[in-house]
C-alpha atoms as a printed R data frame, in Angstrom:
    type eleno elety resid chain resno       x       y       z
1   ATOM     1    CA   MET     A     1 -18.110 -10.870   1.320
2   ATOM     2    CA   SER     A     2 -19.460  -7.781   3.044
3   ATOM     3    CA   LEU     A     3 -16.863  -5.120   3.599
4   ATOM     4    CA   LYS     A     4 -19.157  -2.782   5.468
5   ATOM     5    CA   ASP     A     5 -17.520  -3.006   8.944
6   ATOM     6    CA   ILE     A     6 -13.986  -3.261   7.770
7   ATOM     7    CA   LYS     A     7 -11.543  -0.613   8.952
8   ATOM     8    CA   ALA     A     8  -8.565  -0.328   6.531
9   ATOM     9    CA   GLY     A     9  -5.435   1.810   6.482
10  ATOM    10    CA   PHE     A    10  -4.548   2.992   2.903
11  ATOM    11    CA   ALA     A    11  -0.985   4.020   2.684
12  ATOM    12    CA   LEU     A    12   0.779   5.698  -0.227
13  ATOM    13    CA   THR     A    13   4.520   5.812  -0.674
14  ATOM    14    CA   GLY     A    14   6.562   7.848  -3.168
15  ATOM    15    CA   SER     A    15   5.829   6.220  -6.609
16  ATOM    16    CA   PHE     A    16   4.369   9.473  -7.601
17  ATOM    17    CA   CYS     A    17   3.740   8.536 -11.144
18  ATOM    18    CA   THR     A    18   1.093   6.024 -10.051
19  ATOM    19    CA   PHE     A    19  -0.933   8.432  -7.791
20  ATOM    20    CA   LYS     A    20  -3.473   9.243 -10.388
21  ATOM    21    CA   GLN     A    21  -4.194   5.569 -10.955
22  ATOM    22    CA   VAL     A    22  -4.075   4.710  -7.200
23  ATOM    23    CA   ILE     A    23  -6.268   7.467  -5.556
24  ATOM    24    CA   PRO     A    24  -9.483   6.458  -7.444
25  ATOM    25    CA   LYS     A    25  -9.008   2.987  -5.896
26  ATOM    26    CA   ILE     A    26  -9.423   4.578  -2.508
27  ATOM    27    CA   ALA     A    27 -12.866   5.866  -3.616
28  ATOM    28    CA   GLU     A    28 -13.725   2.324  -4.865
29  ATOM    29    CA   LEU     A    29 -12.927   0.869  -1.392
30  ATOM    30    CA   VAL     A    30 -14.991   3.546   0.329
31  ATOM    31    CA   ASP     A    31 -17.868   2.808  -2.139
32  ATOM    32    CA   ALA     A    32 -17.593  -0.745  -1.192
33  ATOM    33    CA   GLY     A    33 -18.283   0.198   2.482
34  ATOM    34    CA   ILE     A    34 -14.682   0.153   3.848
35  ATOM    35    CA   ASP     A    35 -13.840   2.784   6.469
36  ATOM    36    CA   ILE     A    36 -10.470   4.149   5.227
37  ATOM    37    CA   LEU     A    37  -7.775   5.599   7.387
38  ATOM    38    CA   PRO     A    38  -5.460   7.430   4.875
39  ATOM    39    CA   ILE     A    39  -1.701   7.304   5.492
40  ATOM    40    CA   MET     A    40   1.158   8.800   3.434
41  ATOM    41    CA   SER     A    41   4.844   8.559   3.812
42  ATOM    42    CA   GLU     A    42   6.656  11.660   4.740
43  ATOM    43    CA   ASN     A    43   8.005  12.042   1.174
44  ATOM    44    CA   ALA     A    44   4.822  11.159  -0.493
45  ATOM    45    CA   SER     A    45   2.927  13.865   1.609
46  ATOM    46    CA   SER     A    46   5.546  16.588   1.090
47  ATOM    47    CA   ILE     A    47   7.288  16.448  -2.333
48  ATOM    48    CA   ASP     A    48   5.842  18.233  -5.458
49  ATOM    49    CA   THR     A    49   6.661  16.411  -8.618
50  ATOM    50    CA   ARG     A    50   6.018  16.719 -12.313
51  ATOM    51    CA   PHE     A    51   3.027  14.278 -11.562
52  ATOM    52    CA   GLY     A    52   1.300  16.784  -9.193
53  ATOM    53    CA   LYS     A    53   1.482  18.743  -5.915
54  ATOM    54    CA   ALA     A    54   1.512  16.856  -2.723
55  ATOM    55    CA   SER     A    55  -0.986  19.258  -1.169
56  ATOM    56    CA   ASP     A    56  -3.475  18.527  -4.077
57  ATOM    57    CA   PHE     A    57  -3.022  14.706  -3.590
58  ATOM    58    CA   ILE     A    58  -3.697  15.108   0.120
59  ATOM    59    CA   LYS     A    59  -6.673  17.315  -0.428
60  ATOM    60    CA   GLN     A    60  -8.119  14.759  -2.899
61  ATOM    61    CA   ILE     A    61  -7.553  11.751  -0.512
62  ATOM    62    CA   GLU     A    62  -9.073  13.707   2.497
63  ATOM    63    CA   GLU     A    63 -12.223  14.511   0.468
64  ATOM    64    CA   ILE     A    64 -12.603  10.813  -0.478
65  ATOM    65    CA   THR     A    65 -12.075   9.428   3.108
66  ATOM    66    CA   ASN     A    66 -13.381  12.456   5.077
67  ATOM    67    CA   LYS     A    67 -10.371  11.952   7.307
68  ATOM    68    CA   LYS     A    68  -6.963  13.656   7.860
69  ATOM    69    CA   VAL     A    69  -4.012  12.067   6.063
70  ATOM    70    CA   LEU     A    70  -1.638  10.664   8.716
71  ATOM    71    CA   THR     A    71   1.981  11.422   7.730
72  ATOM    72    CA   THR     A    72   4.150  10.924  10.823
73  ATOM    73    CA   ILE     A    73   5.366   7.865  12.867
74  ATOM    74    CA   SER     A    74   3.646   9.350  16.015
75  ATOM    75    CA   GLU     A    75   0.344   9.793  14.191
76  ATOM    76    CA   VAL     A    76   0.341   6.079  13.029
77  ATOM    77    CA   GLU     A    77   1.889   4.551  16.170
78  ATOM    78    CA   PRO     A    78  -1.477   4.055  17.951
79  ATOM    79    CA   ILE     A    79  -2.584   1.689  15.133
80  ATOM    80    CA   GLY     A    80  -0.864  -1.221  16.955
81  ATOM    81    CA   PRO     A    81  -1.824  -0.815  20.634
82  ATOM    82    CA   LYS     A    82  -5.391   0.510  19.880
83  ATOM    83    CA   LYS     A    83  -5.967  -2.278  17.157
84  ATOM    84    CA   LEU     A    84  -7.310   0.370  14.726
85  ATOM    85    CA   LEU     A    85  -7.182  -1.670  11.580
86  ATOM    86    CA   ASP     A    86  -8.513  -4.856  10.110
87  ATOM    87    CA   ILE     A    87  -6.099  -4.639   7.114
88  ATOM    88    CA   LEU     A    88  -3.564  -2.190   5.708
89  ATOM    89    CA   ILE     A    89  -3.141  -1.523   1.918
90  ATOM    90    CA   ILE     A    90   0.045  -0.001   0.771
91  ATOM    91    CA   ALA     A    91  -0.381   1.245  -2.727
92  ATOM    92    CA   PRO     A    92   1.918   2.229  -4.346
93  ATOM    93    CA   CYS     A    93   4.678   0.442  -2.380
94  ATOM    94    CA   THR     A    94   8.112   1.483  -3.492
95  ATOM    95    CA   GLY     A    95  11.222  -0.793  -3.508
96  ATOM    96    CA   ASN     A    96  12.407   1.447  -0.608
97  ATOM    97    CA   THR     A    97   9.353   0.695   1.465
98  ATOM    98    CA   LEU     A    98   9.354  -2.935   0.475
99  ATOM    99    CA   GLY     A    99  12.902  -3.229   1.726
100 ATOM   100    CA   LYS     A   100  12.010  -1.618   5.063
101 ATOM   101    CA   ILE     A   101   9.069  -3.832   5.728
102 ATOM   102    CA   ALA     A   102  11.025  -6.960   4.738
103 ATOM   103    CA   ASN     A   103  13.852  -6.033   7.146
104 ATOM   104    CA   GLY     A   104  11.814  -4.743  10.010
105 ATOM   105    CA   ILE     A   105  12.821  -1.125   9.563
106 ATOM   106    CA   THR     A   106  10.130   1.290  11.016
107 ATOM   107    CA   ASP     A   107  11.454   4.811  10.352
108 ATOM   108    CA   THR     A   108   8.499   6.145   8.324
109 ATOM   109    CA   SER     A   109   4.749   6.428   8.891
110 ATOM   110    CA   VAL     A   110   4.091   3.633   6.345
111 ATOM   111    CA   SER     A   111   6.623   1.135   7.688
112 ATOM   112    CA   MET     A   112   5.353   1.791  11.203
113 ATOM   113    CA   ALA     A   113   1.740   1.272  10.041
114 ATOM   114    CA   ALA     A   114   2.926  -2.004   8.556
115 ATOM   115    CA   LYS     A   115   4.725  -3.137  11.633
116 ATOM   116    CA   ALA     A   116   1.688  -2.330  13.750
117 ATOM   117    CA   THR     A   117  -0.749  -4.248  11.515
118 ATOM   118    CA   LEU     A   118   1.495  -7.313  11.287
119 ATOM   119    CA   ARG     A   119   1.968  -7.178  15.101
120 ATOM   120    CA   ASN     A   120  -1.800  -7.491  15.472
121 ATOM   121    CA   LYS     A   121  -1.824 -10.482  13.111
122 ATOM   122    CA   LYS     A   122  -3.840  -8.588  10.429
123 ATOM   123    CA   PRO     A   123  -3.236  -8.633   6.769
124 ATOM   124    CA   VAL     A   124  -0.968  -6.201   4.924
125 ATOM   125    CA   VAL     A   125  -1.702  -5.855   1.155
126 ATOM   126    CA   ILE     A   126   1.083  -4.559  -0.973
127 ATOM   127    CA   ALA     A   127   0.741  -3.078  -4.453
128 ATOM   128    CA   VAL     A   128   4.283  -2.808  -5.554
129 ATOM   129    CA   SER     A   129   5.624  -0.089  -7.809
130 ATOM   130    CA   THR     A   130   9.332  -0.103  -8.286
131 ATOM   131    CA   ASN     A   131  11.845   0.206 -11.021
132 ATOM   132    CA   ASP     A   132  14.173  -2.406  -9.358
133 ATOM   133    CA   GLY     A   133  11.610  -5.196  -8.476
134 ATOM   134    CA   LEU     A   134  13.543  -7.695 -10.589
135 ATOM   135    CA   SER     A   135  16.856  -6.517  -9.424
136 ATOM   136    CA   GLN     A   136  17.860  -4.848  -6.050
137 ATOM   137    CA   SER     A   137  14.333  -5.261  -4.548
138 ATOM   138    CA   ALA     A   138  13.785  -8.822  -5.749
139 ATOM   139    CA   LYS     A   139  15.264 -10.324  -2.544
140 ATOM   140    CA   ASN     A   140  12.803  -8.205  -0.418
141 ATOM   141    CA   LEU     A   141   9.968  -9.239  -2.517
142 ATOM   142    CA   GLY     A   142  10.960 -12.806  -2.067
143 ATOM   143    CA   LEU     A   143  11.138 -12.322   1.679
144 ATOM   144    CA   LEU     A   144   7.687 -10.789   1.870
145 ATOM   145    CA   LEU     A   145   6.126 -13.390  -0.417
146 ATOM   146    CA   ASN     A   146   7.039 -15.823   2.396
147 ATOM   147    CA   THR     A   147   5.876 -13.650   5.237
148 ATOM   148    CA   LYS     A   148   2.737 -14.559   7.173
149 ATOM   149    CA   ASN     A   149  -0.129 -11.961   6.795
150 ATOM   150    CA   VAL     A   150   1.574 -10.210   3.712
151 ATOM   151    CA   TYR     A   151  -0.392 -10.401   0.510
152 ATOM   152    CA   PHE     A   152   0.356  -9.006  -2.934
153 ATOM   153    CA   VAL     A   153  -1.838  -7.227  -5.483
154 ATOM   154    CA   PRO     A   154  -0.961  -9.092  -8.717
155 ATOM   155    CA   PHE     A   155   1.843  -7.459 -10.679
156 ATOM   156    CA   ALA     A   156   3.687  -7.476 -13.982
157 ATOM   157    CA   GLN     A   157   6.563  -5.848 -15.750
158 ATOM   158    CA   ASP     A   158   5.263  -2.406 -16.813
159 ATOM   159    CA   ASP     A   159   7.664  -1.980 -19.740
160 ATOM   160    CA   PRO     A   160   9.902  -5.024 -20.233
161 ATOM   161    CA   VAL     A   161  11.795  -3.626 -23.078
162 ATOM   162    CA   ASN     A   162  12.780  -0.105 -21.703
163 ATOM   163    CA   LYS     A   163  12.585  -0.878 -17.988
164 ATOM   164    CA   GLU     A   164  13.361  -4.603 -17.758
165 ATOM   165    CA   THR     A   165  13.501  -4.763 -13.915
166 ATOM   166    CA   SER     A   166  10.532  -2.549 -13.163
167 ATOM   167    CA   LEU     A   167   7.283  -4.108 -11.573
168 ATOM   168    CA   VAL     A   168   3.924  -2.375 -11.187
169 ATOM   169    CA   ALA     A   169   0.779  -3.779  -9.490
170 ATOM   170    CA   LYS     A   170  -2.406  -3.999 -11.250
171 ATOM   171    CA   PHE     A   171  -4.172  -1.377  -9.239
172 ATOM   172    CA   ASP     A   172  -7.538  -2.459 -10.574
173 ATOM   173    CA   MET     A   173  -7.104  -5.640  -8.505
174 ATOM   174    CA   ILE     A   174  -6.766  -3.908  -5.096
175 ATOM   175    CA   LEU     A   175 -10.309  -4.569  -4.068
176 ATOM   176    CA   PRO     A   176 -10.401  -8.380  -4.982
177 ATOM   177    CA   THR     A   177  -6.942  -8.713  -3.337
178 ATOM   178    CA   VAL     A   178  -8.313  -7.184  -0.129
179 ATOM   179    CA   GLU     A   179 -11.308  -9.476  -0.120
180 ATOM   180    CA   GLN     A   180  -9.056 -12.512  -0.500
181 ATOM   181    CA   ALA     A   181  -6.564 -11.350   2.065
182 ATOM   182    CA   LEU     A   182  -9.280 -10.781   4.622
183 ATOM   183    CA   SER     A   183  -9.985 -14.515   4.012
184 ATOM   184    CA   GLY     A   184  -6.340 -15.377   4.498
185 ATOM   185    CA   LYS     A   185  -5.808 -16.083   0.881
186 ATOM   186    CA   GLN     A   186  -3.351 -14.806  -1.754
187 ATOM   187    CA   ILE     A   187  -5.243 -13.808  -4.842
188 ATOM   188    CA   GLN     A   188  -4.016 -15.751  -7.937
189 ATOM   189    CA   PRO     A   189  -2.440 -15.550 -10.302
190 ATOM   190    CA   LEU     A   190   0.028 -13.220  -8.828
191 ATOM   191    CA   LEU     A   191   2.270 -12.732 -11.901
192 ATOM   192    CA   LEU     A   192   0.522 -11.245 -14.891
193 ATOM   193    CA   GLN     A   193   1.550 -10.366 -18.339
């Protein structure tokens, strides 16, 4: 499948420990010919953590995409009415954002981008990264697994012994998941070991 004319949003939420794994995947999508519109949640774009400075992550993403990172609801709101995207990728997607999307809450840039994309009947690809995927966030995961135009990057428990409810997507599978989602298919298998 040619991805040359695809316009994709790539949104990052606050699973800061995965940023160094996820950001190179943005470059992989750009290399595949996808035109990326970068989006970060307000927290992801403003909080410095032990994993790095927000400004450094923004700079890196802007260099890869050659576009300004959108960080506010007002900046992403035009995605819906202007039909700016063919697909939205949310990677990493925290349990918090998972819950907002599952329950129609649009109080962040990323949840607004998801609402706008789904409104336009376009696919939303979610690469989950949450410590409560098999506990508090499990019901939201279940709701979204049964939601039209929502697709998941395959995921697994990242540390079943020490973090038994934690789920993390296999970020290396973002590109093939996007290809399948653009064809209306959920990549399989979804649950990995």
